[in-house]
C-alpha positions as a printed NumPy array, in Angstrom:
array([[ -1.196, -23.12 , -45.255],
       [ -3.632, -22.561, -42.735],
       [ -1.656, -23.709, -39.387],
       [ -4.979, -24.395, -36.859],
       [ -5.247, -22.622, -34.   ],
       [ -3.386, -23.818, -31.255],
       [ -1.086, -25.866, -33.219],
       [  1.848, -23.431, -32.563],
       [  3.346, -23.924, -29.518],
       [  4.966, -20.718, -27.512],
       [  7.328, -18.914, -28.315],
       [  6.557, -19.876, -32.42 ],
       [  3.621, -18.055, -32.794],
       [  4.564, -14.865, -30.774],
       [  7.395, -14.282, -32.862],
       [  5.862, -14.893, -36.39 ],
       [  3.099, -11.937, -34.756],
       [  6.42 , -10.08 , -33.619],
       [  7.39 , -10.124, -37.358],
       [  4.292,  -9.7  , -39.238],
       [  3.048,  -7.277, -37.362],
       [  5.265,  -4.241, -38.678],
       [  4.951,  -5.451, -42.423],
       [  1.039,  -5.377, -41.909],
       [  1.333,  -1.488, -40.532],
       [  3.036,  -0.439, -42.886],
       [  0.638,  -2.149, -45.79 ],
       [ -2.384,   0.023, -43.904],
       [ -0.002,   2.837, -44.284],
       [  0.632,   2.417, -48.268],
       [ -3.02 ,   1.284, -49.059],
       [ -4.77 ,   4.281, -47.282],
       [ -2.264,   6.705, -49.731],
       [ -2.866,   5.034, -52.331],
       [ -6.708,   4.601, -52.417],
       [ -6.355,   8.743, -51.35 ],
       [ -4.895,   9.409, -54.079],
       [ -6.503,   6.99 , -56.785],
       [ -9.838,   6.564, -55.873],
       [-10.084,   4.64 , -59.616],
       [ -7.975,   1.524, -58.129],
       [-10.982,   0.615, -55.485],
       [-12.405,  -2.189, -58.137],
       [ -9.127,  -3.53 , -58.871],
       [ -8.274,  -3.883, -55.107],
       [-11.679,  -5.584, -54.271],
       [-11.25 ,  -8.3  , -57.065],
       [ -7.553,  -8.795, -55.796],
       [ -9.708,  -9.195, -52.252],
       [-11.682, -11.722, -53.83 ],
       [ -9.211, -13.539, -55.846],
       [ -7.237, -14.135, -52.512],
       [ -9.87 , -14.865, -50.875],
       [-11.803, -17.492, -53.306],
       [ -9.032, -19.281, -53.771],
       [ -7.465, -19.856, -50.229],
       [-10.886, -21.221, -48.885],
       [-10.335, -23.927, -51.312],
       [ -8.439, -25.994, -48.794],
       [ -7.042, -29.342, -48.846],
       [ -5.954, -31.283, -46.321],
       [ -2.159, -31.932, -46.019],
       [ -0.313, -32.5  , -42.512],
       [ -1.224, -32.537, -39.248],
       [ -1.902, -28.781, -38.352],
       [ -2.023, -27.743, -41.279],
       [ -3.974, -27.96 , -44.871],
       [ -2.831, -27.256, -48.8  ],
       [ -4.525, -24.155, -51.131],
       [ -3.806, -21.367, -53.575],
       [ -3.   , -18.495, -52.151],
       [ -4.002, -15.825, -54.484],
       [ -1.863, -13.223, -53.115],
       [  0.375, -13.459, -55.747],
       [ -1.836, -11.359, -58.323],
       [ -2.717,  -8.436, -55.504],
       [  1.651,  -8.511, -55.306],
       [  1.742,  -7.961, -58.999],
       [ -1.325,  -5.423, -59.021],
       [ -0.012,  -3.4  , -55.31 ],
       [  3.371,  -4.533, -53.903],
       [  3.45 ,  -7.494, -51.729],
       [  2.86 ,  -4.472, -48.477],
       [ -0.873,  -4.307, -49.462],
       [ -0.931,  -7.755, -50.304],
       [  0.101,  -8.284, -46.676],
       [ -2.818,  -6.367, -45.581],
       [ -5.363,  -8.418, -48.197],
       [ -3.924, -11.457, -47.129],
       [ -4.506, -10.54 , -43.064],
       [ -7.768,  -9.3  , -43.806],
       [ -8.603, -12.651, -45.283],
       [ -7.151, -14.98 , -42.942],
       [ -8.651, -13.015, -39.871],
       [-12.136, -13.071, -41.726],
       [-11.564, -17.662, -42.643],
       [-10.406, -18.235, -39.268],
       [-13.57 , -16.305, -37.462],
       [-16.322, -17.374, -39.636],
       [-15.088, -20.566, -41.373],
       [-12.902, -22.483, -38.728],
       [ -9.995, -21.999, -41.713],
       [ -6.907, -21.311, -39.25 ],
       [ -6.884, -19.42 , -35.552],
       [ -6.233, -16.38 , -34.23 ],
       [ -3.253, -17.455, -32.634],
       [ -1.432, -18.663, -35.315],
       [ -2.197, -15.698, -37.302],
       [  0.669, -13.851, -37.109],
       [  3.168, -17.15 , -38.818],
       [ -0.283, -17.626, -41.463],
       [ -0.099, -13.78 , -42.663],
       [  3.897, -14.4  , -42.741],
       [  4.186, -17.501, -45.181],
       [  1.003, -15.916, -47.097],
       [  0.819, -12.589, -46.744],
       [  4.241, -11.762, -46.586],
       [  6.674, -14.101, -47.826],
       [  4.939, -15.87 , -50.954],
       [  3.95 , -11.994, -52.436],
       [  7.491, -10.838, -51.955],
       [  8.693, -14.029, -53.995],
       [  5.983, -13.233, -56.49 ],
       [  6.58 ,  -9.285, -57.101],
       [ 10.41 ,  -9.905, -57.407],
       [  9.628, -12.958, -59.91 ],
       [  7.476, -10.328, -61.953],
       [  9.712,  -7.565, -61.801],
       [ 12.601,  -9.537, -62.937],
       [ 10.253, -11.499, -65.793],
       [  9.422,  -7.715, -67.411],
       [ 12.962,  -6.269, -66.956],
       [ 14.424,  -9.584, -68.94 ],
       [ 11.059,  -8.523, -71.623],
       [  8.915, -12.078, -71.165],
       [  6.077, -12.553, -72.343],
       [  3.522, -10.524, -69.802],
       [  1.422, -14.089, -69.247],
       [  4.183, -16.01 , -68.798],
       [  5.482, -13.544, -65.843],
       [  2.449, -13.886, -63.929],
       [  2.474, -17.156, -64.601],
       [  6.044, -18.194, -63.633],
       [  5.489, -15.411, -60.337],
       [  1.805, -16.494, -59.224],
       [  3.415, -20.707, -58.89 ],
       [  6.616, -19.694, -57.452],
       [  5.205, -17.396, -55.26 ],
       [  2.772, -19.917, -53.936],
       [  5.301, -22.509, -53.429],
       [  7.286, -19.791, -51.438],
       [  4.291, -19.522, -49.108],
       [  4.569, -23.437, -48.317],
       [  8.21 , -23.608, -47.669],
       [  7.713, -20.829, -45.389],
       [  5.254, -22.833, -43.941],
       [  7.205, -25.928, -43.393],
       [ 10.056, -23.794, -42.112],
       [  7.373, -22.5  , -39.207],
       [  6.167, -26.091, -39.242],
       [  9.891, -27.445, -38.332],
       [ 11.043, -25.035, -36.047],
       [  8.347, -25.259, -33.734],
       [  8.309, -29.629, -34.105],
       [ 11.806, -31.141, -34.775],
       [ 11.98 , -34.111, -34.951],
       [ 14.913, -35.664, -32.37 ],
       [ 16.748, -37.643, -34.528],
       [ 17.814, -34.862, -37.701],
       [ 16.359, -31.687, -35.714],
       [ 15.102, -28.6  , -37.855],
       [ 16.511, -30.401, -41.062],
       [ 14.779, -33.981, -41.079],
       [ 11.504, -32.044, -39.95 ],
       [ 11.301, -29.517, -42.913],
       [ 12.081, -32.16 , -45.172],
       [  9.14 , -34.32 , -43.762],
       [  6.626, -31.023, -43.938],
       [  8.175, -29.699, -47.166],
       [  7.554, -32.951, -48.692],
       [  3.923, -33.657, -47.951],
       [  3.217, -30.141, -48.95 ],
       [  4.619, -30.893, -52.   ],
       [  1.978, -33.753, -53.003],
       [ -0.604, -31.279, -53.241],
       [  0.967, -27.739, -53.819],
       [  2.798, -28.928, -57.192],
       [ -0.412, -28.865, -58.84 ],
       [ -2.298, -26.735, -57.199],
       [  0.428, -24.041, -57.629],
       [  0.023, -24.675, -61.367],
       [ -3.259, -24.138, -61.328],
       [ -3.012, -21.427, -59.516],
       [ -0.501, -19.409, -61.79 ],
       [ -2.477, -20.349, -65.354],
       [ -5.598, -18.842, -63.47 ],
       [ -3.867, -15.889, -62.711],
       [ -2.334, -15.65 , -65.518],
       [ -6.392, -15.955, -67.045],
       [ -7.471, -13.359, -64.755],
       [ -5.022, -10.501, -66.274],
       [ -5.554, -10.839, -69.418],
       [ -9.03 ,  -9.671, -68.353],
       [ -8.225,  -6.998, -66.304],
       [ -5.579,  -5.958, -69.079],
       [ -8.194,  -5.927, -71.661],
       [-10.708,  -4.079, -69.15 ],
       [ -8.354,  -1.711, -66.799],
       [ -4.805,  -1.735, -68.66 ],
       [ -5.173,   2.633, -68.162],
       [ -5.286,   1.609, -63.725],
       [ -2.13 ,  -0.84 , -64.931],
       [ -0.232,   1.502, -66.823],
       [ -0.954,   4.258, -64.244],
       [  0.419,   2.459, -61.123],
       [  3.156,   1.636, -63.235],
       [  2.156,  -2.647, -62.832],
       [  2.772,  -2.623, -67.179],
       [  3.924,  -0.835, -69.184],
       [  1.888,   1.109, -72.16 ],
       [  4.019,  -0.874, -74.717],
       [  3.27 ,  -4.051, -73.584],
       [ -0.35 ,  -3.66 , -73.352],
       [ -0.672,  -2.648, -77.006],
       [  1.872,  -5.583, -77.731],
       [ -0.345,  -7.72 , -75.836],
       [ -3.69 ,  -6.391, -77.861],
       [ -2.086,  -6.58 , -80.52 ],
       [ -1.901,  -2.809, -81.625],
       [  1.218,  -1.677, -84.134],
       [  3.387,   1.256, -82.456]])
């Protein structure tokens, strides 16, 4: 999903920057407020940021100008919400562009929009809906992070299709081409990300459930149920 440097033409890279910047600024505001109010969340914030960095660095070649990889931003969205996930995603993508040659600076807005904004929003909404429906917590985490991953790549396909419509069939034909190529690698990668995310959350629930409860990520009754403790 890292669209490479120089691949998106004008005006598309500018448009994605214009859309992404307000979300990032709002995320910075929310992050500063959260850290000032709850210093104890810093270890969780570090875990979420490291998870995003490690997973999104595992890239596989996909289509010209891009690549496939897990995103990791779904778990950050569940813990901290989509806006703060956008900040974490931006930091990771900027570091990877500067030091790992993953993506680039000009397409940073497009990469942030797909991986740091749309994917986390979908993951967050799926998580909230799943918990409201009283589904198994780890199943909900799996679904939220896997669907958030797929949403990222659907969005990247939209970005590429808008910039490079097919001569015959236009945007829709181009979108179908990009999405089908991404699907070959991204369907299994998203399933893997969902499973790894569920395992990571099992670790976090066992060690830091009090913080998750305080942040209203999970209810105390759910934690007790997961630990097999009677009410």
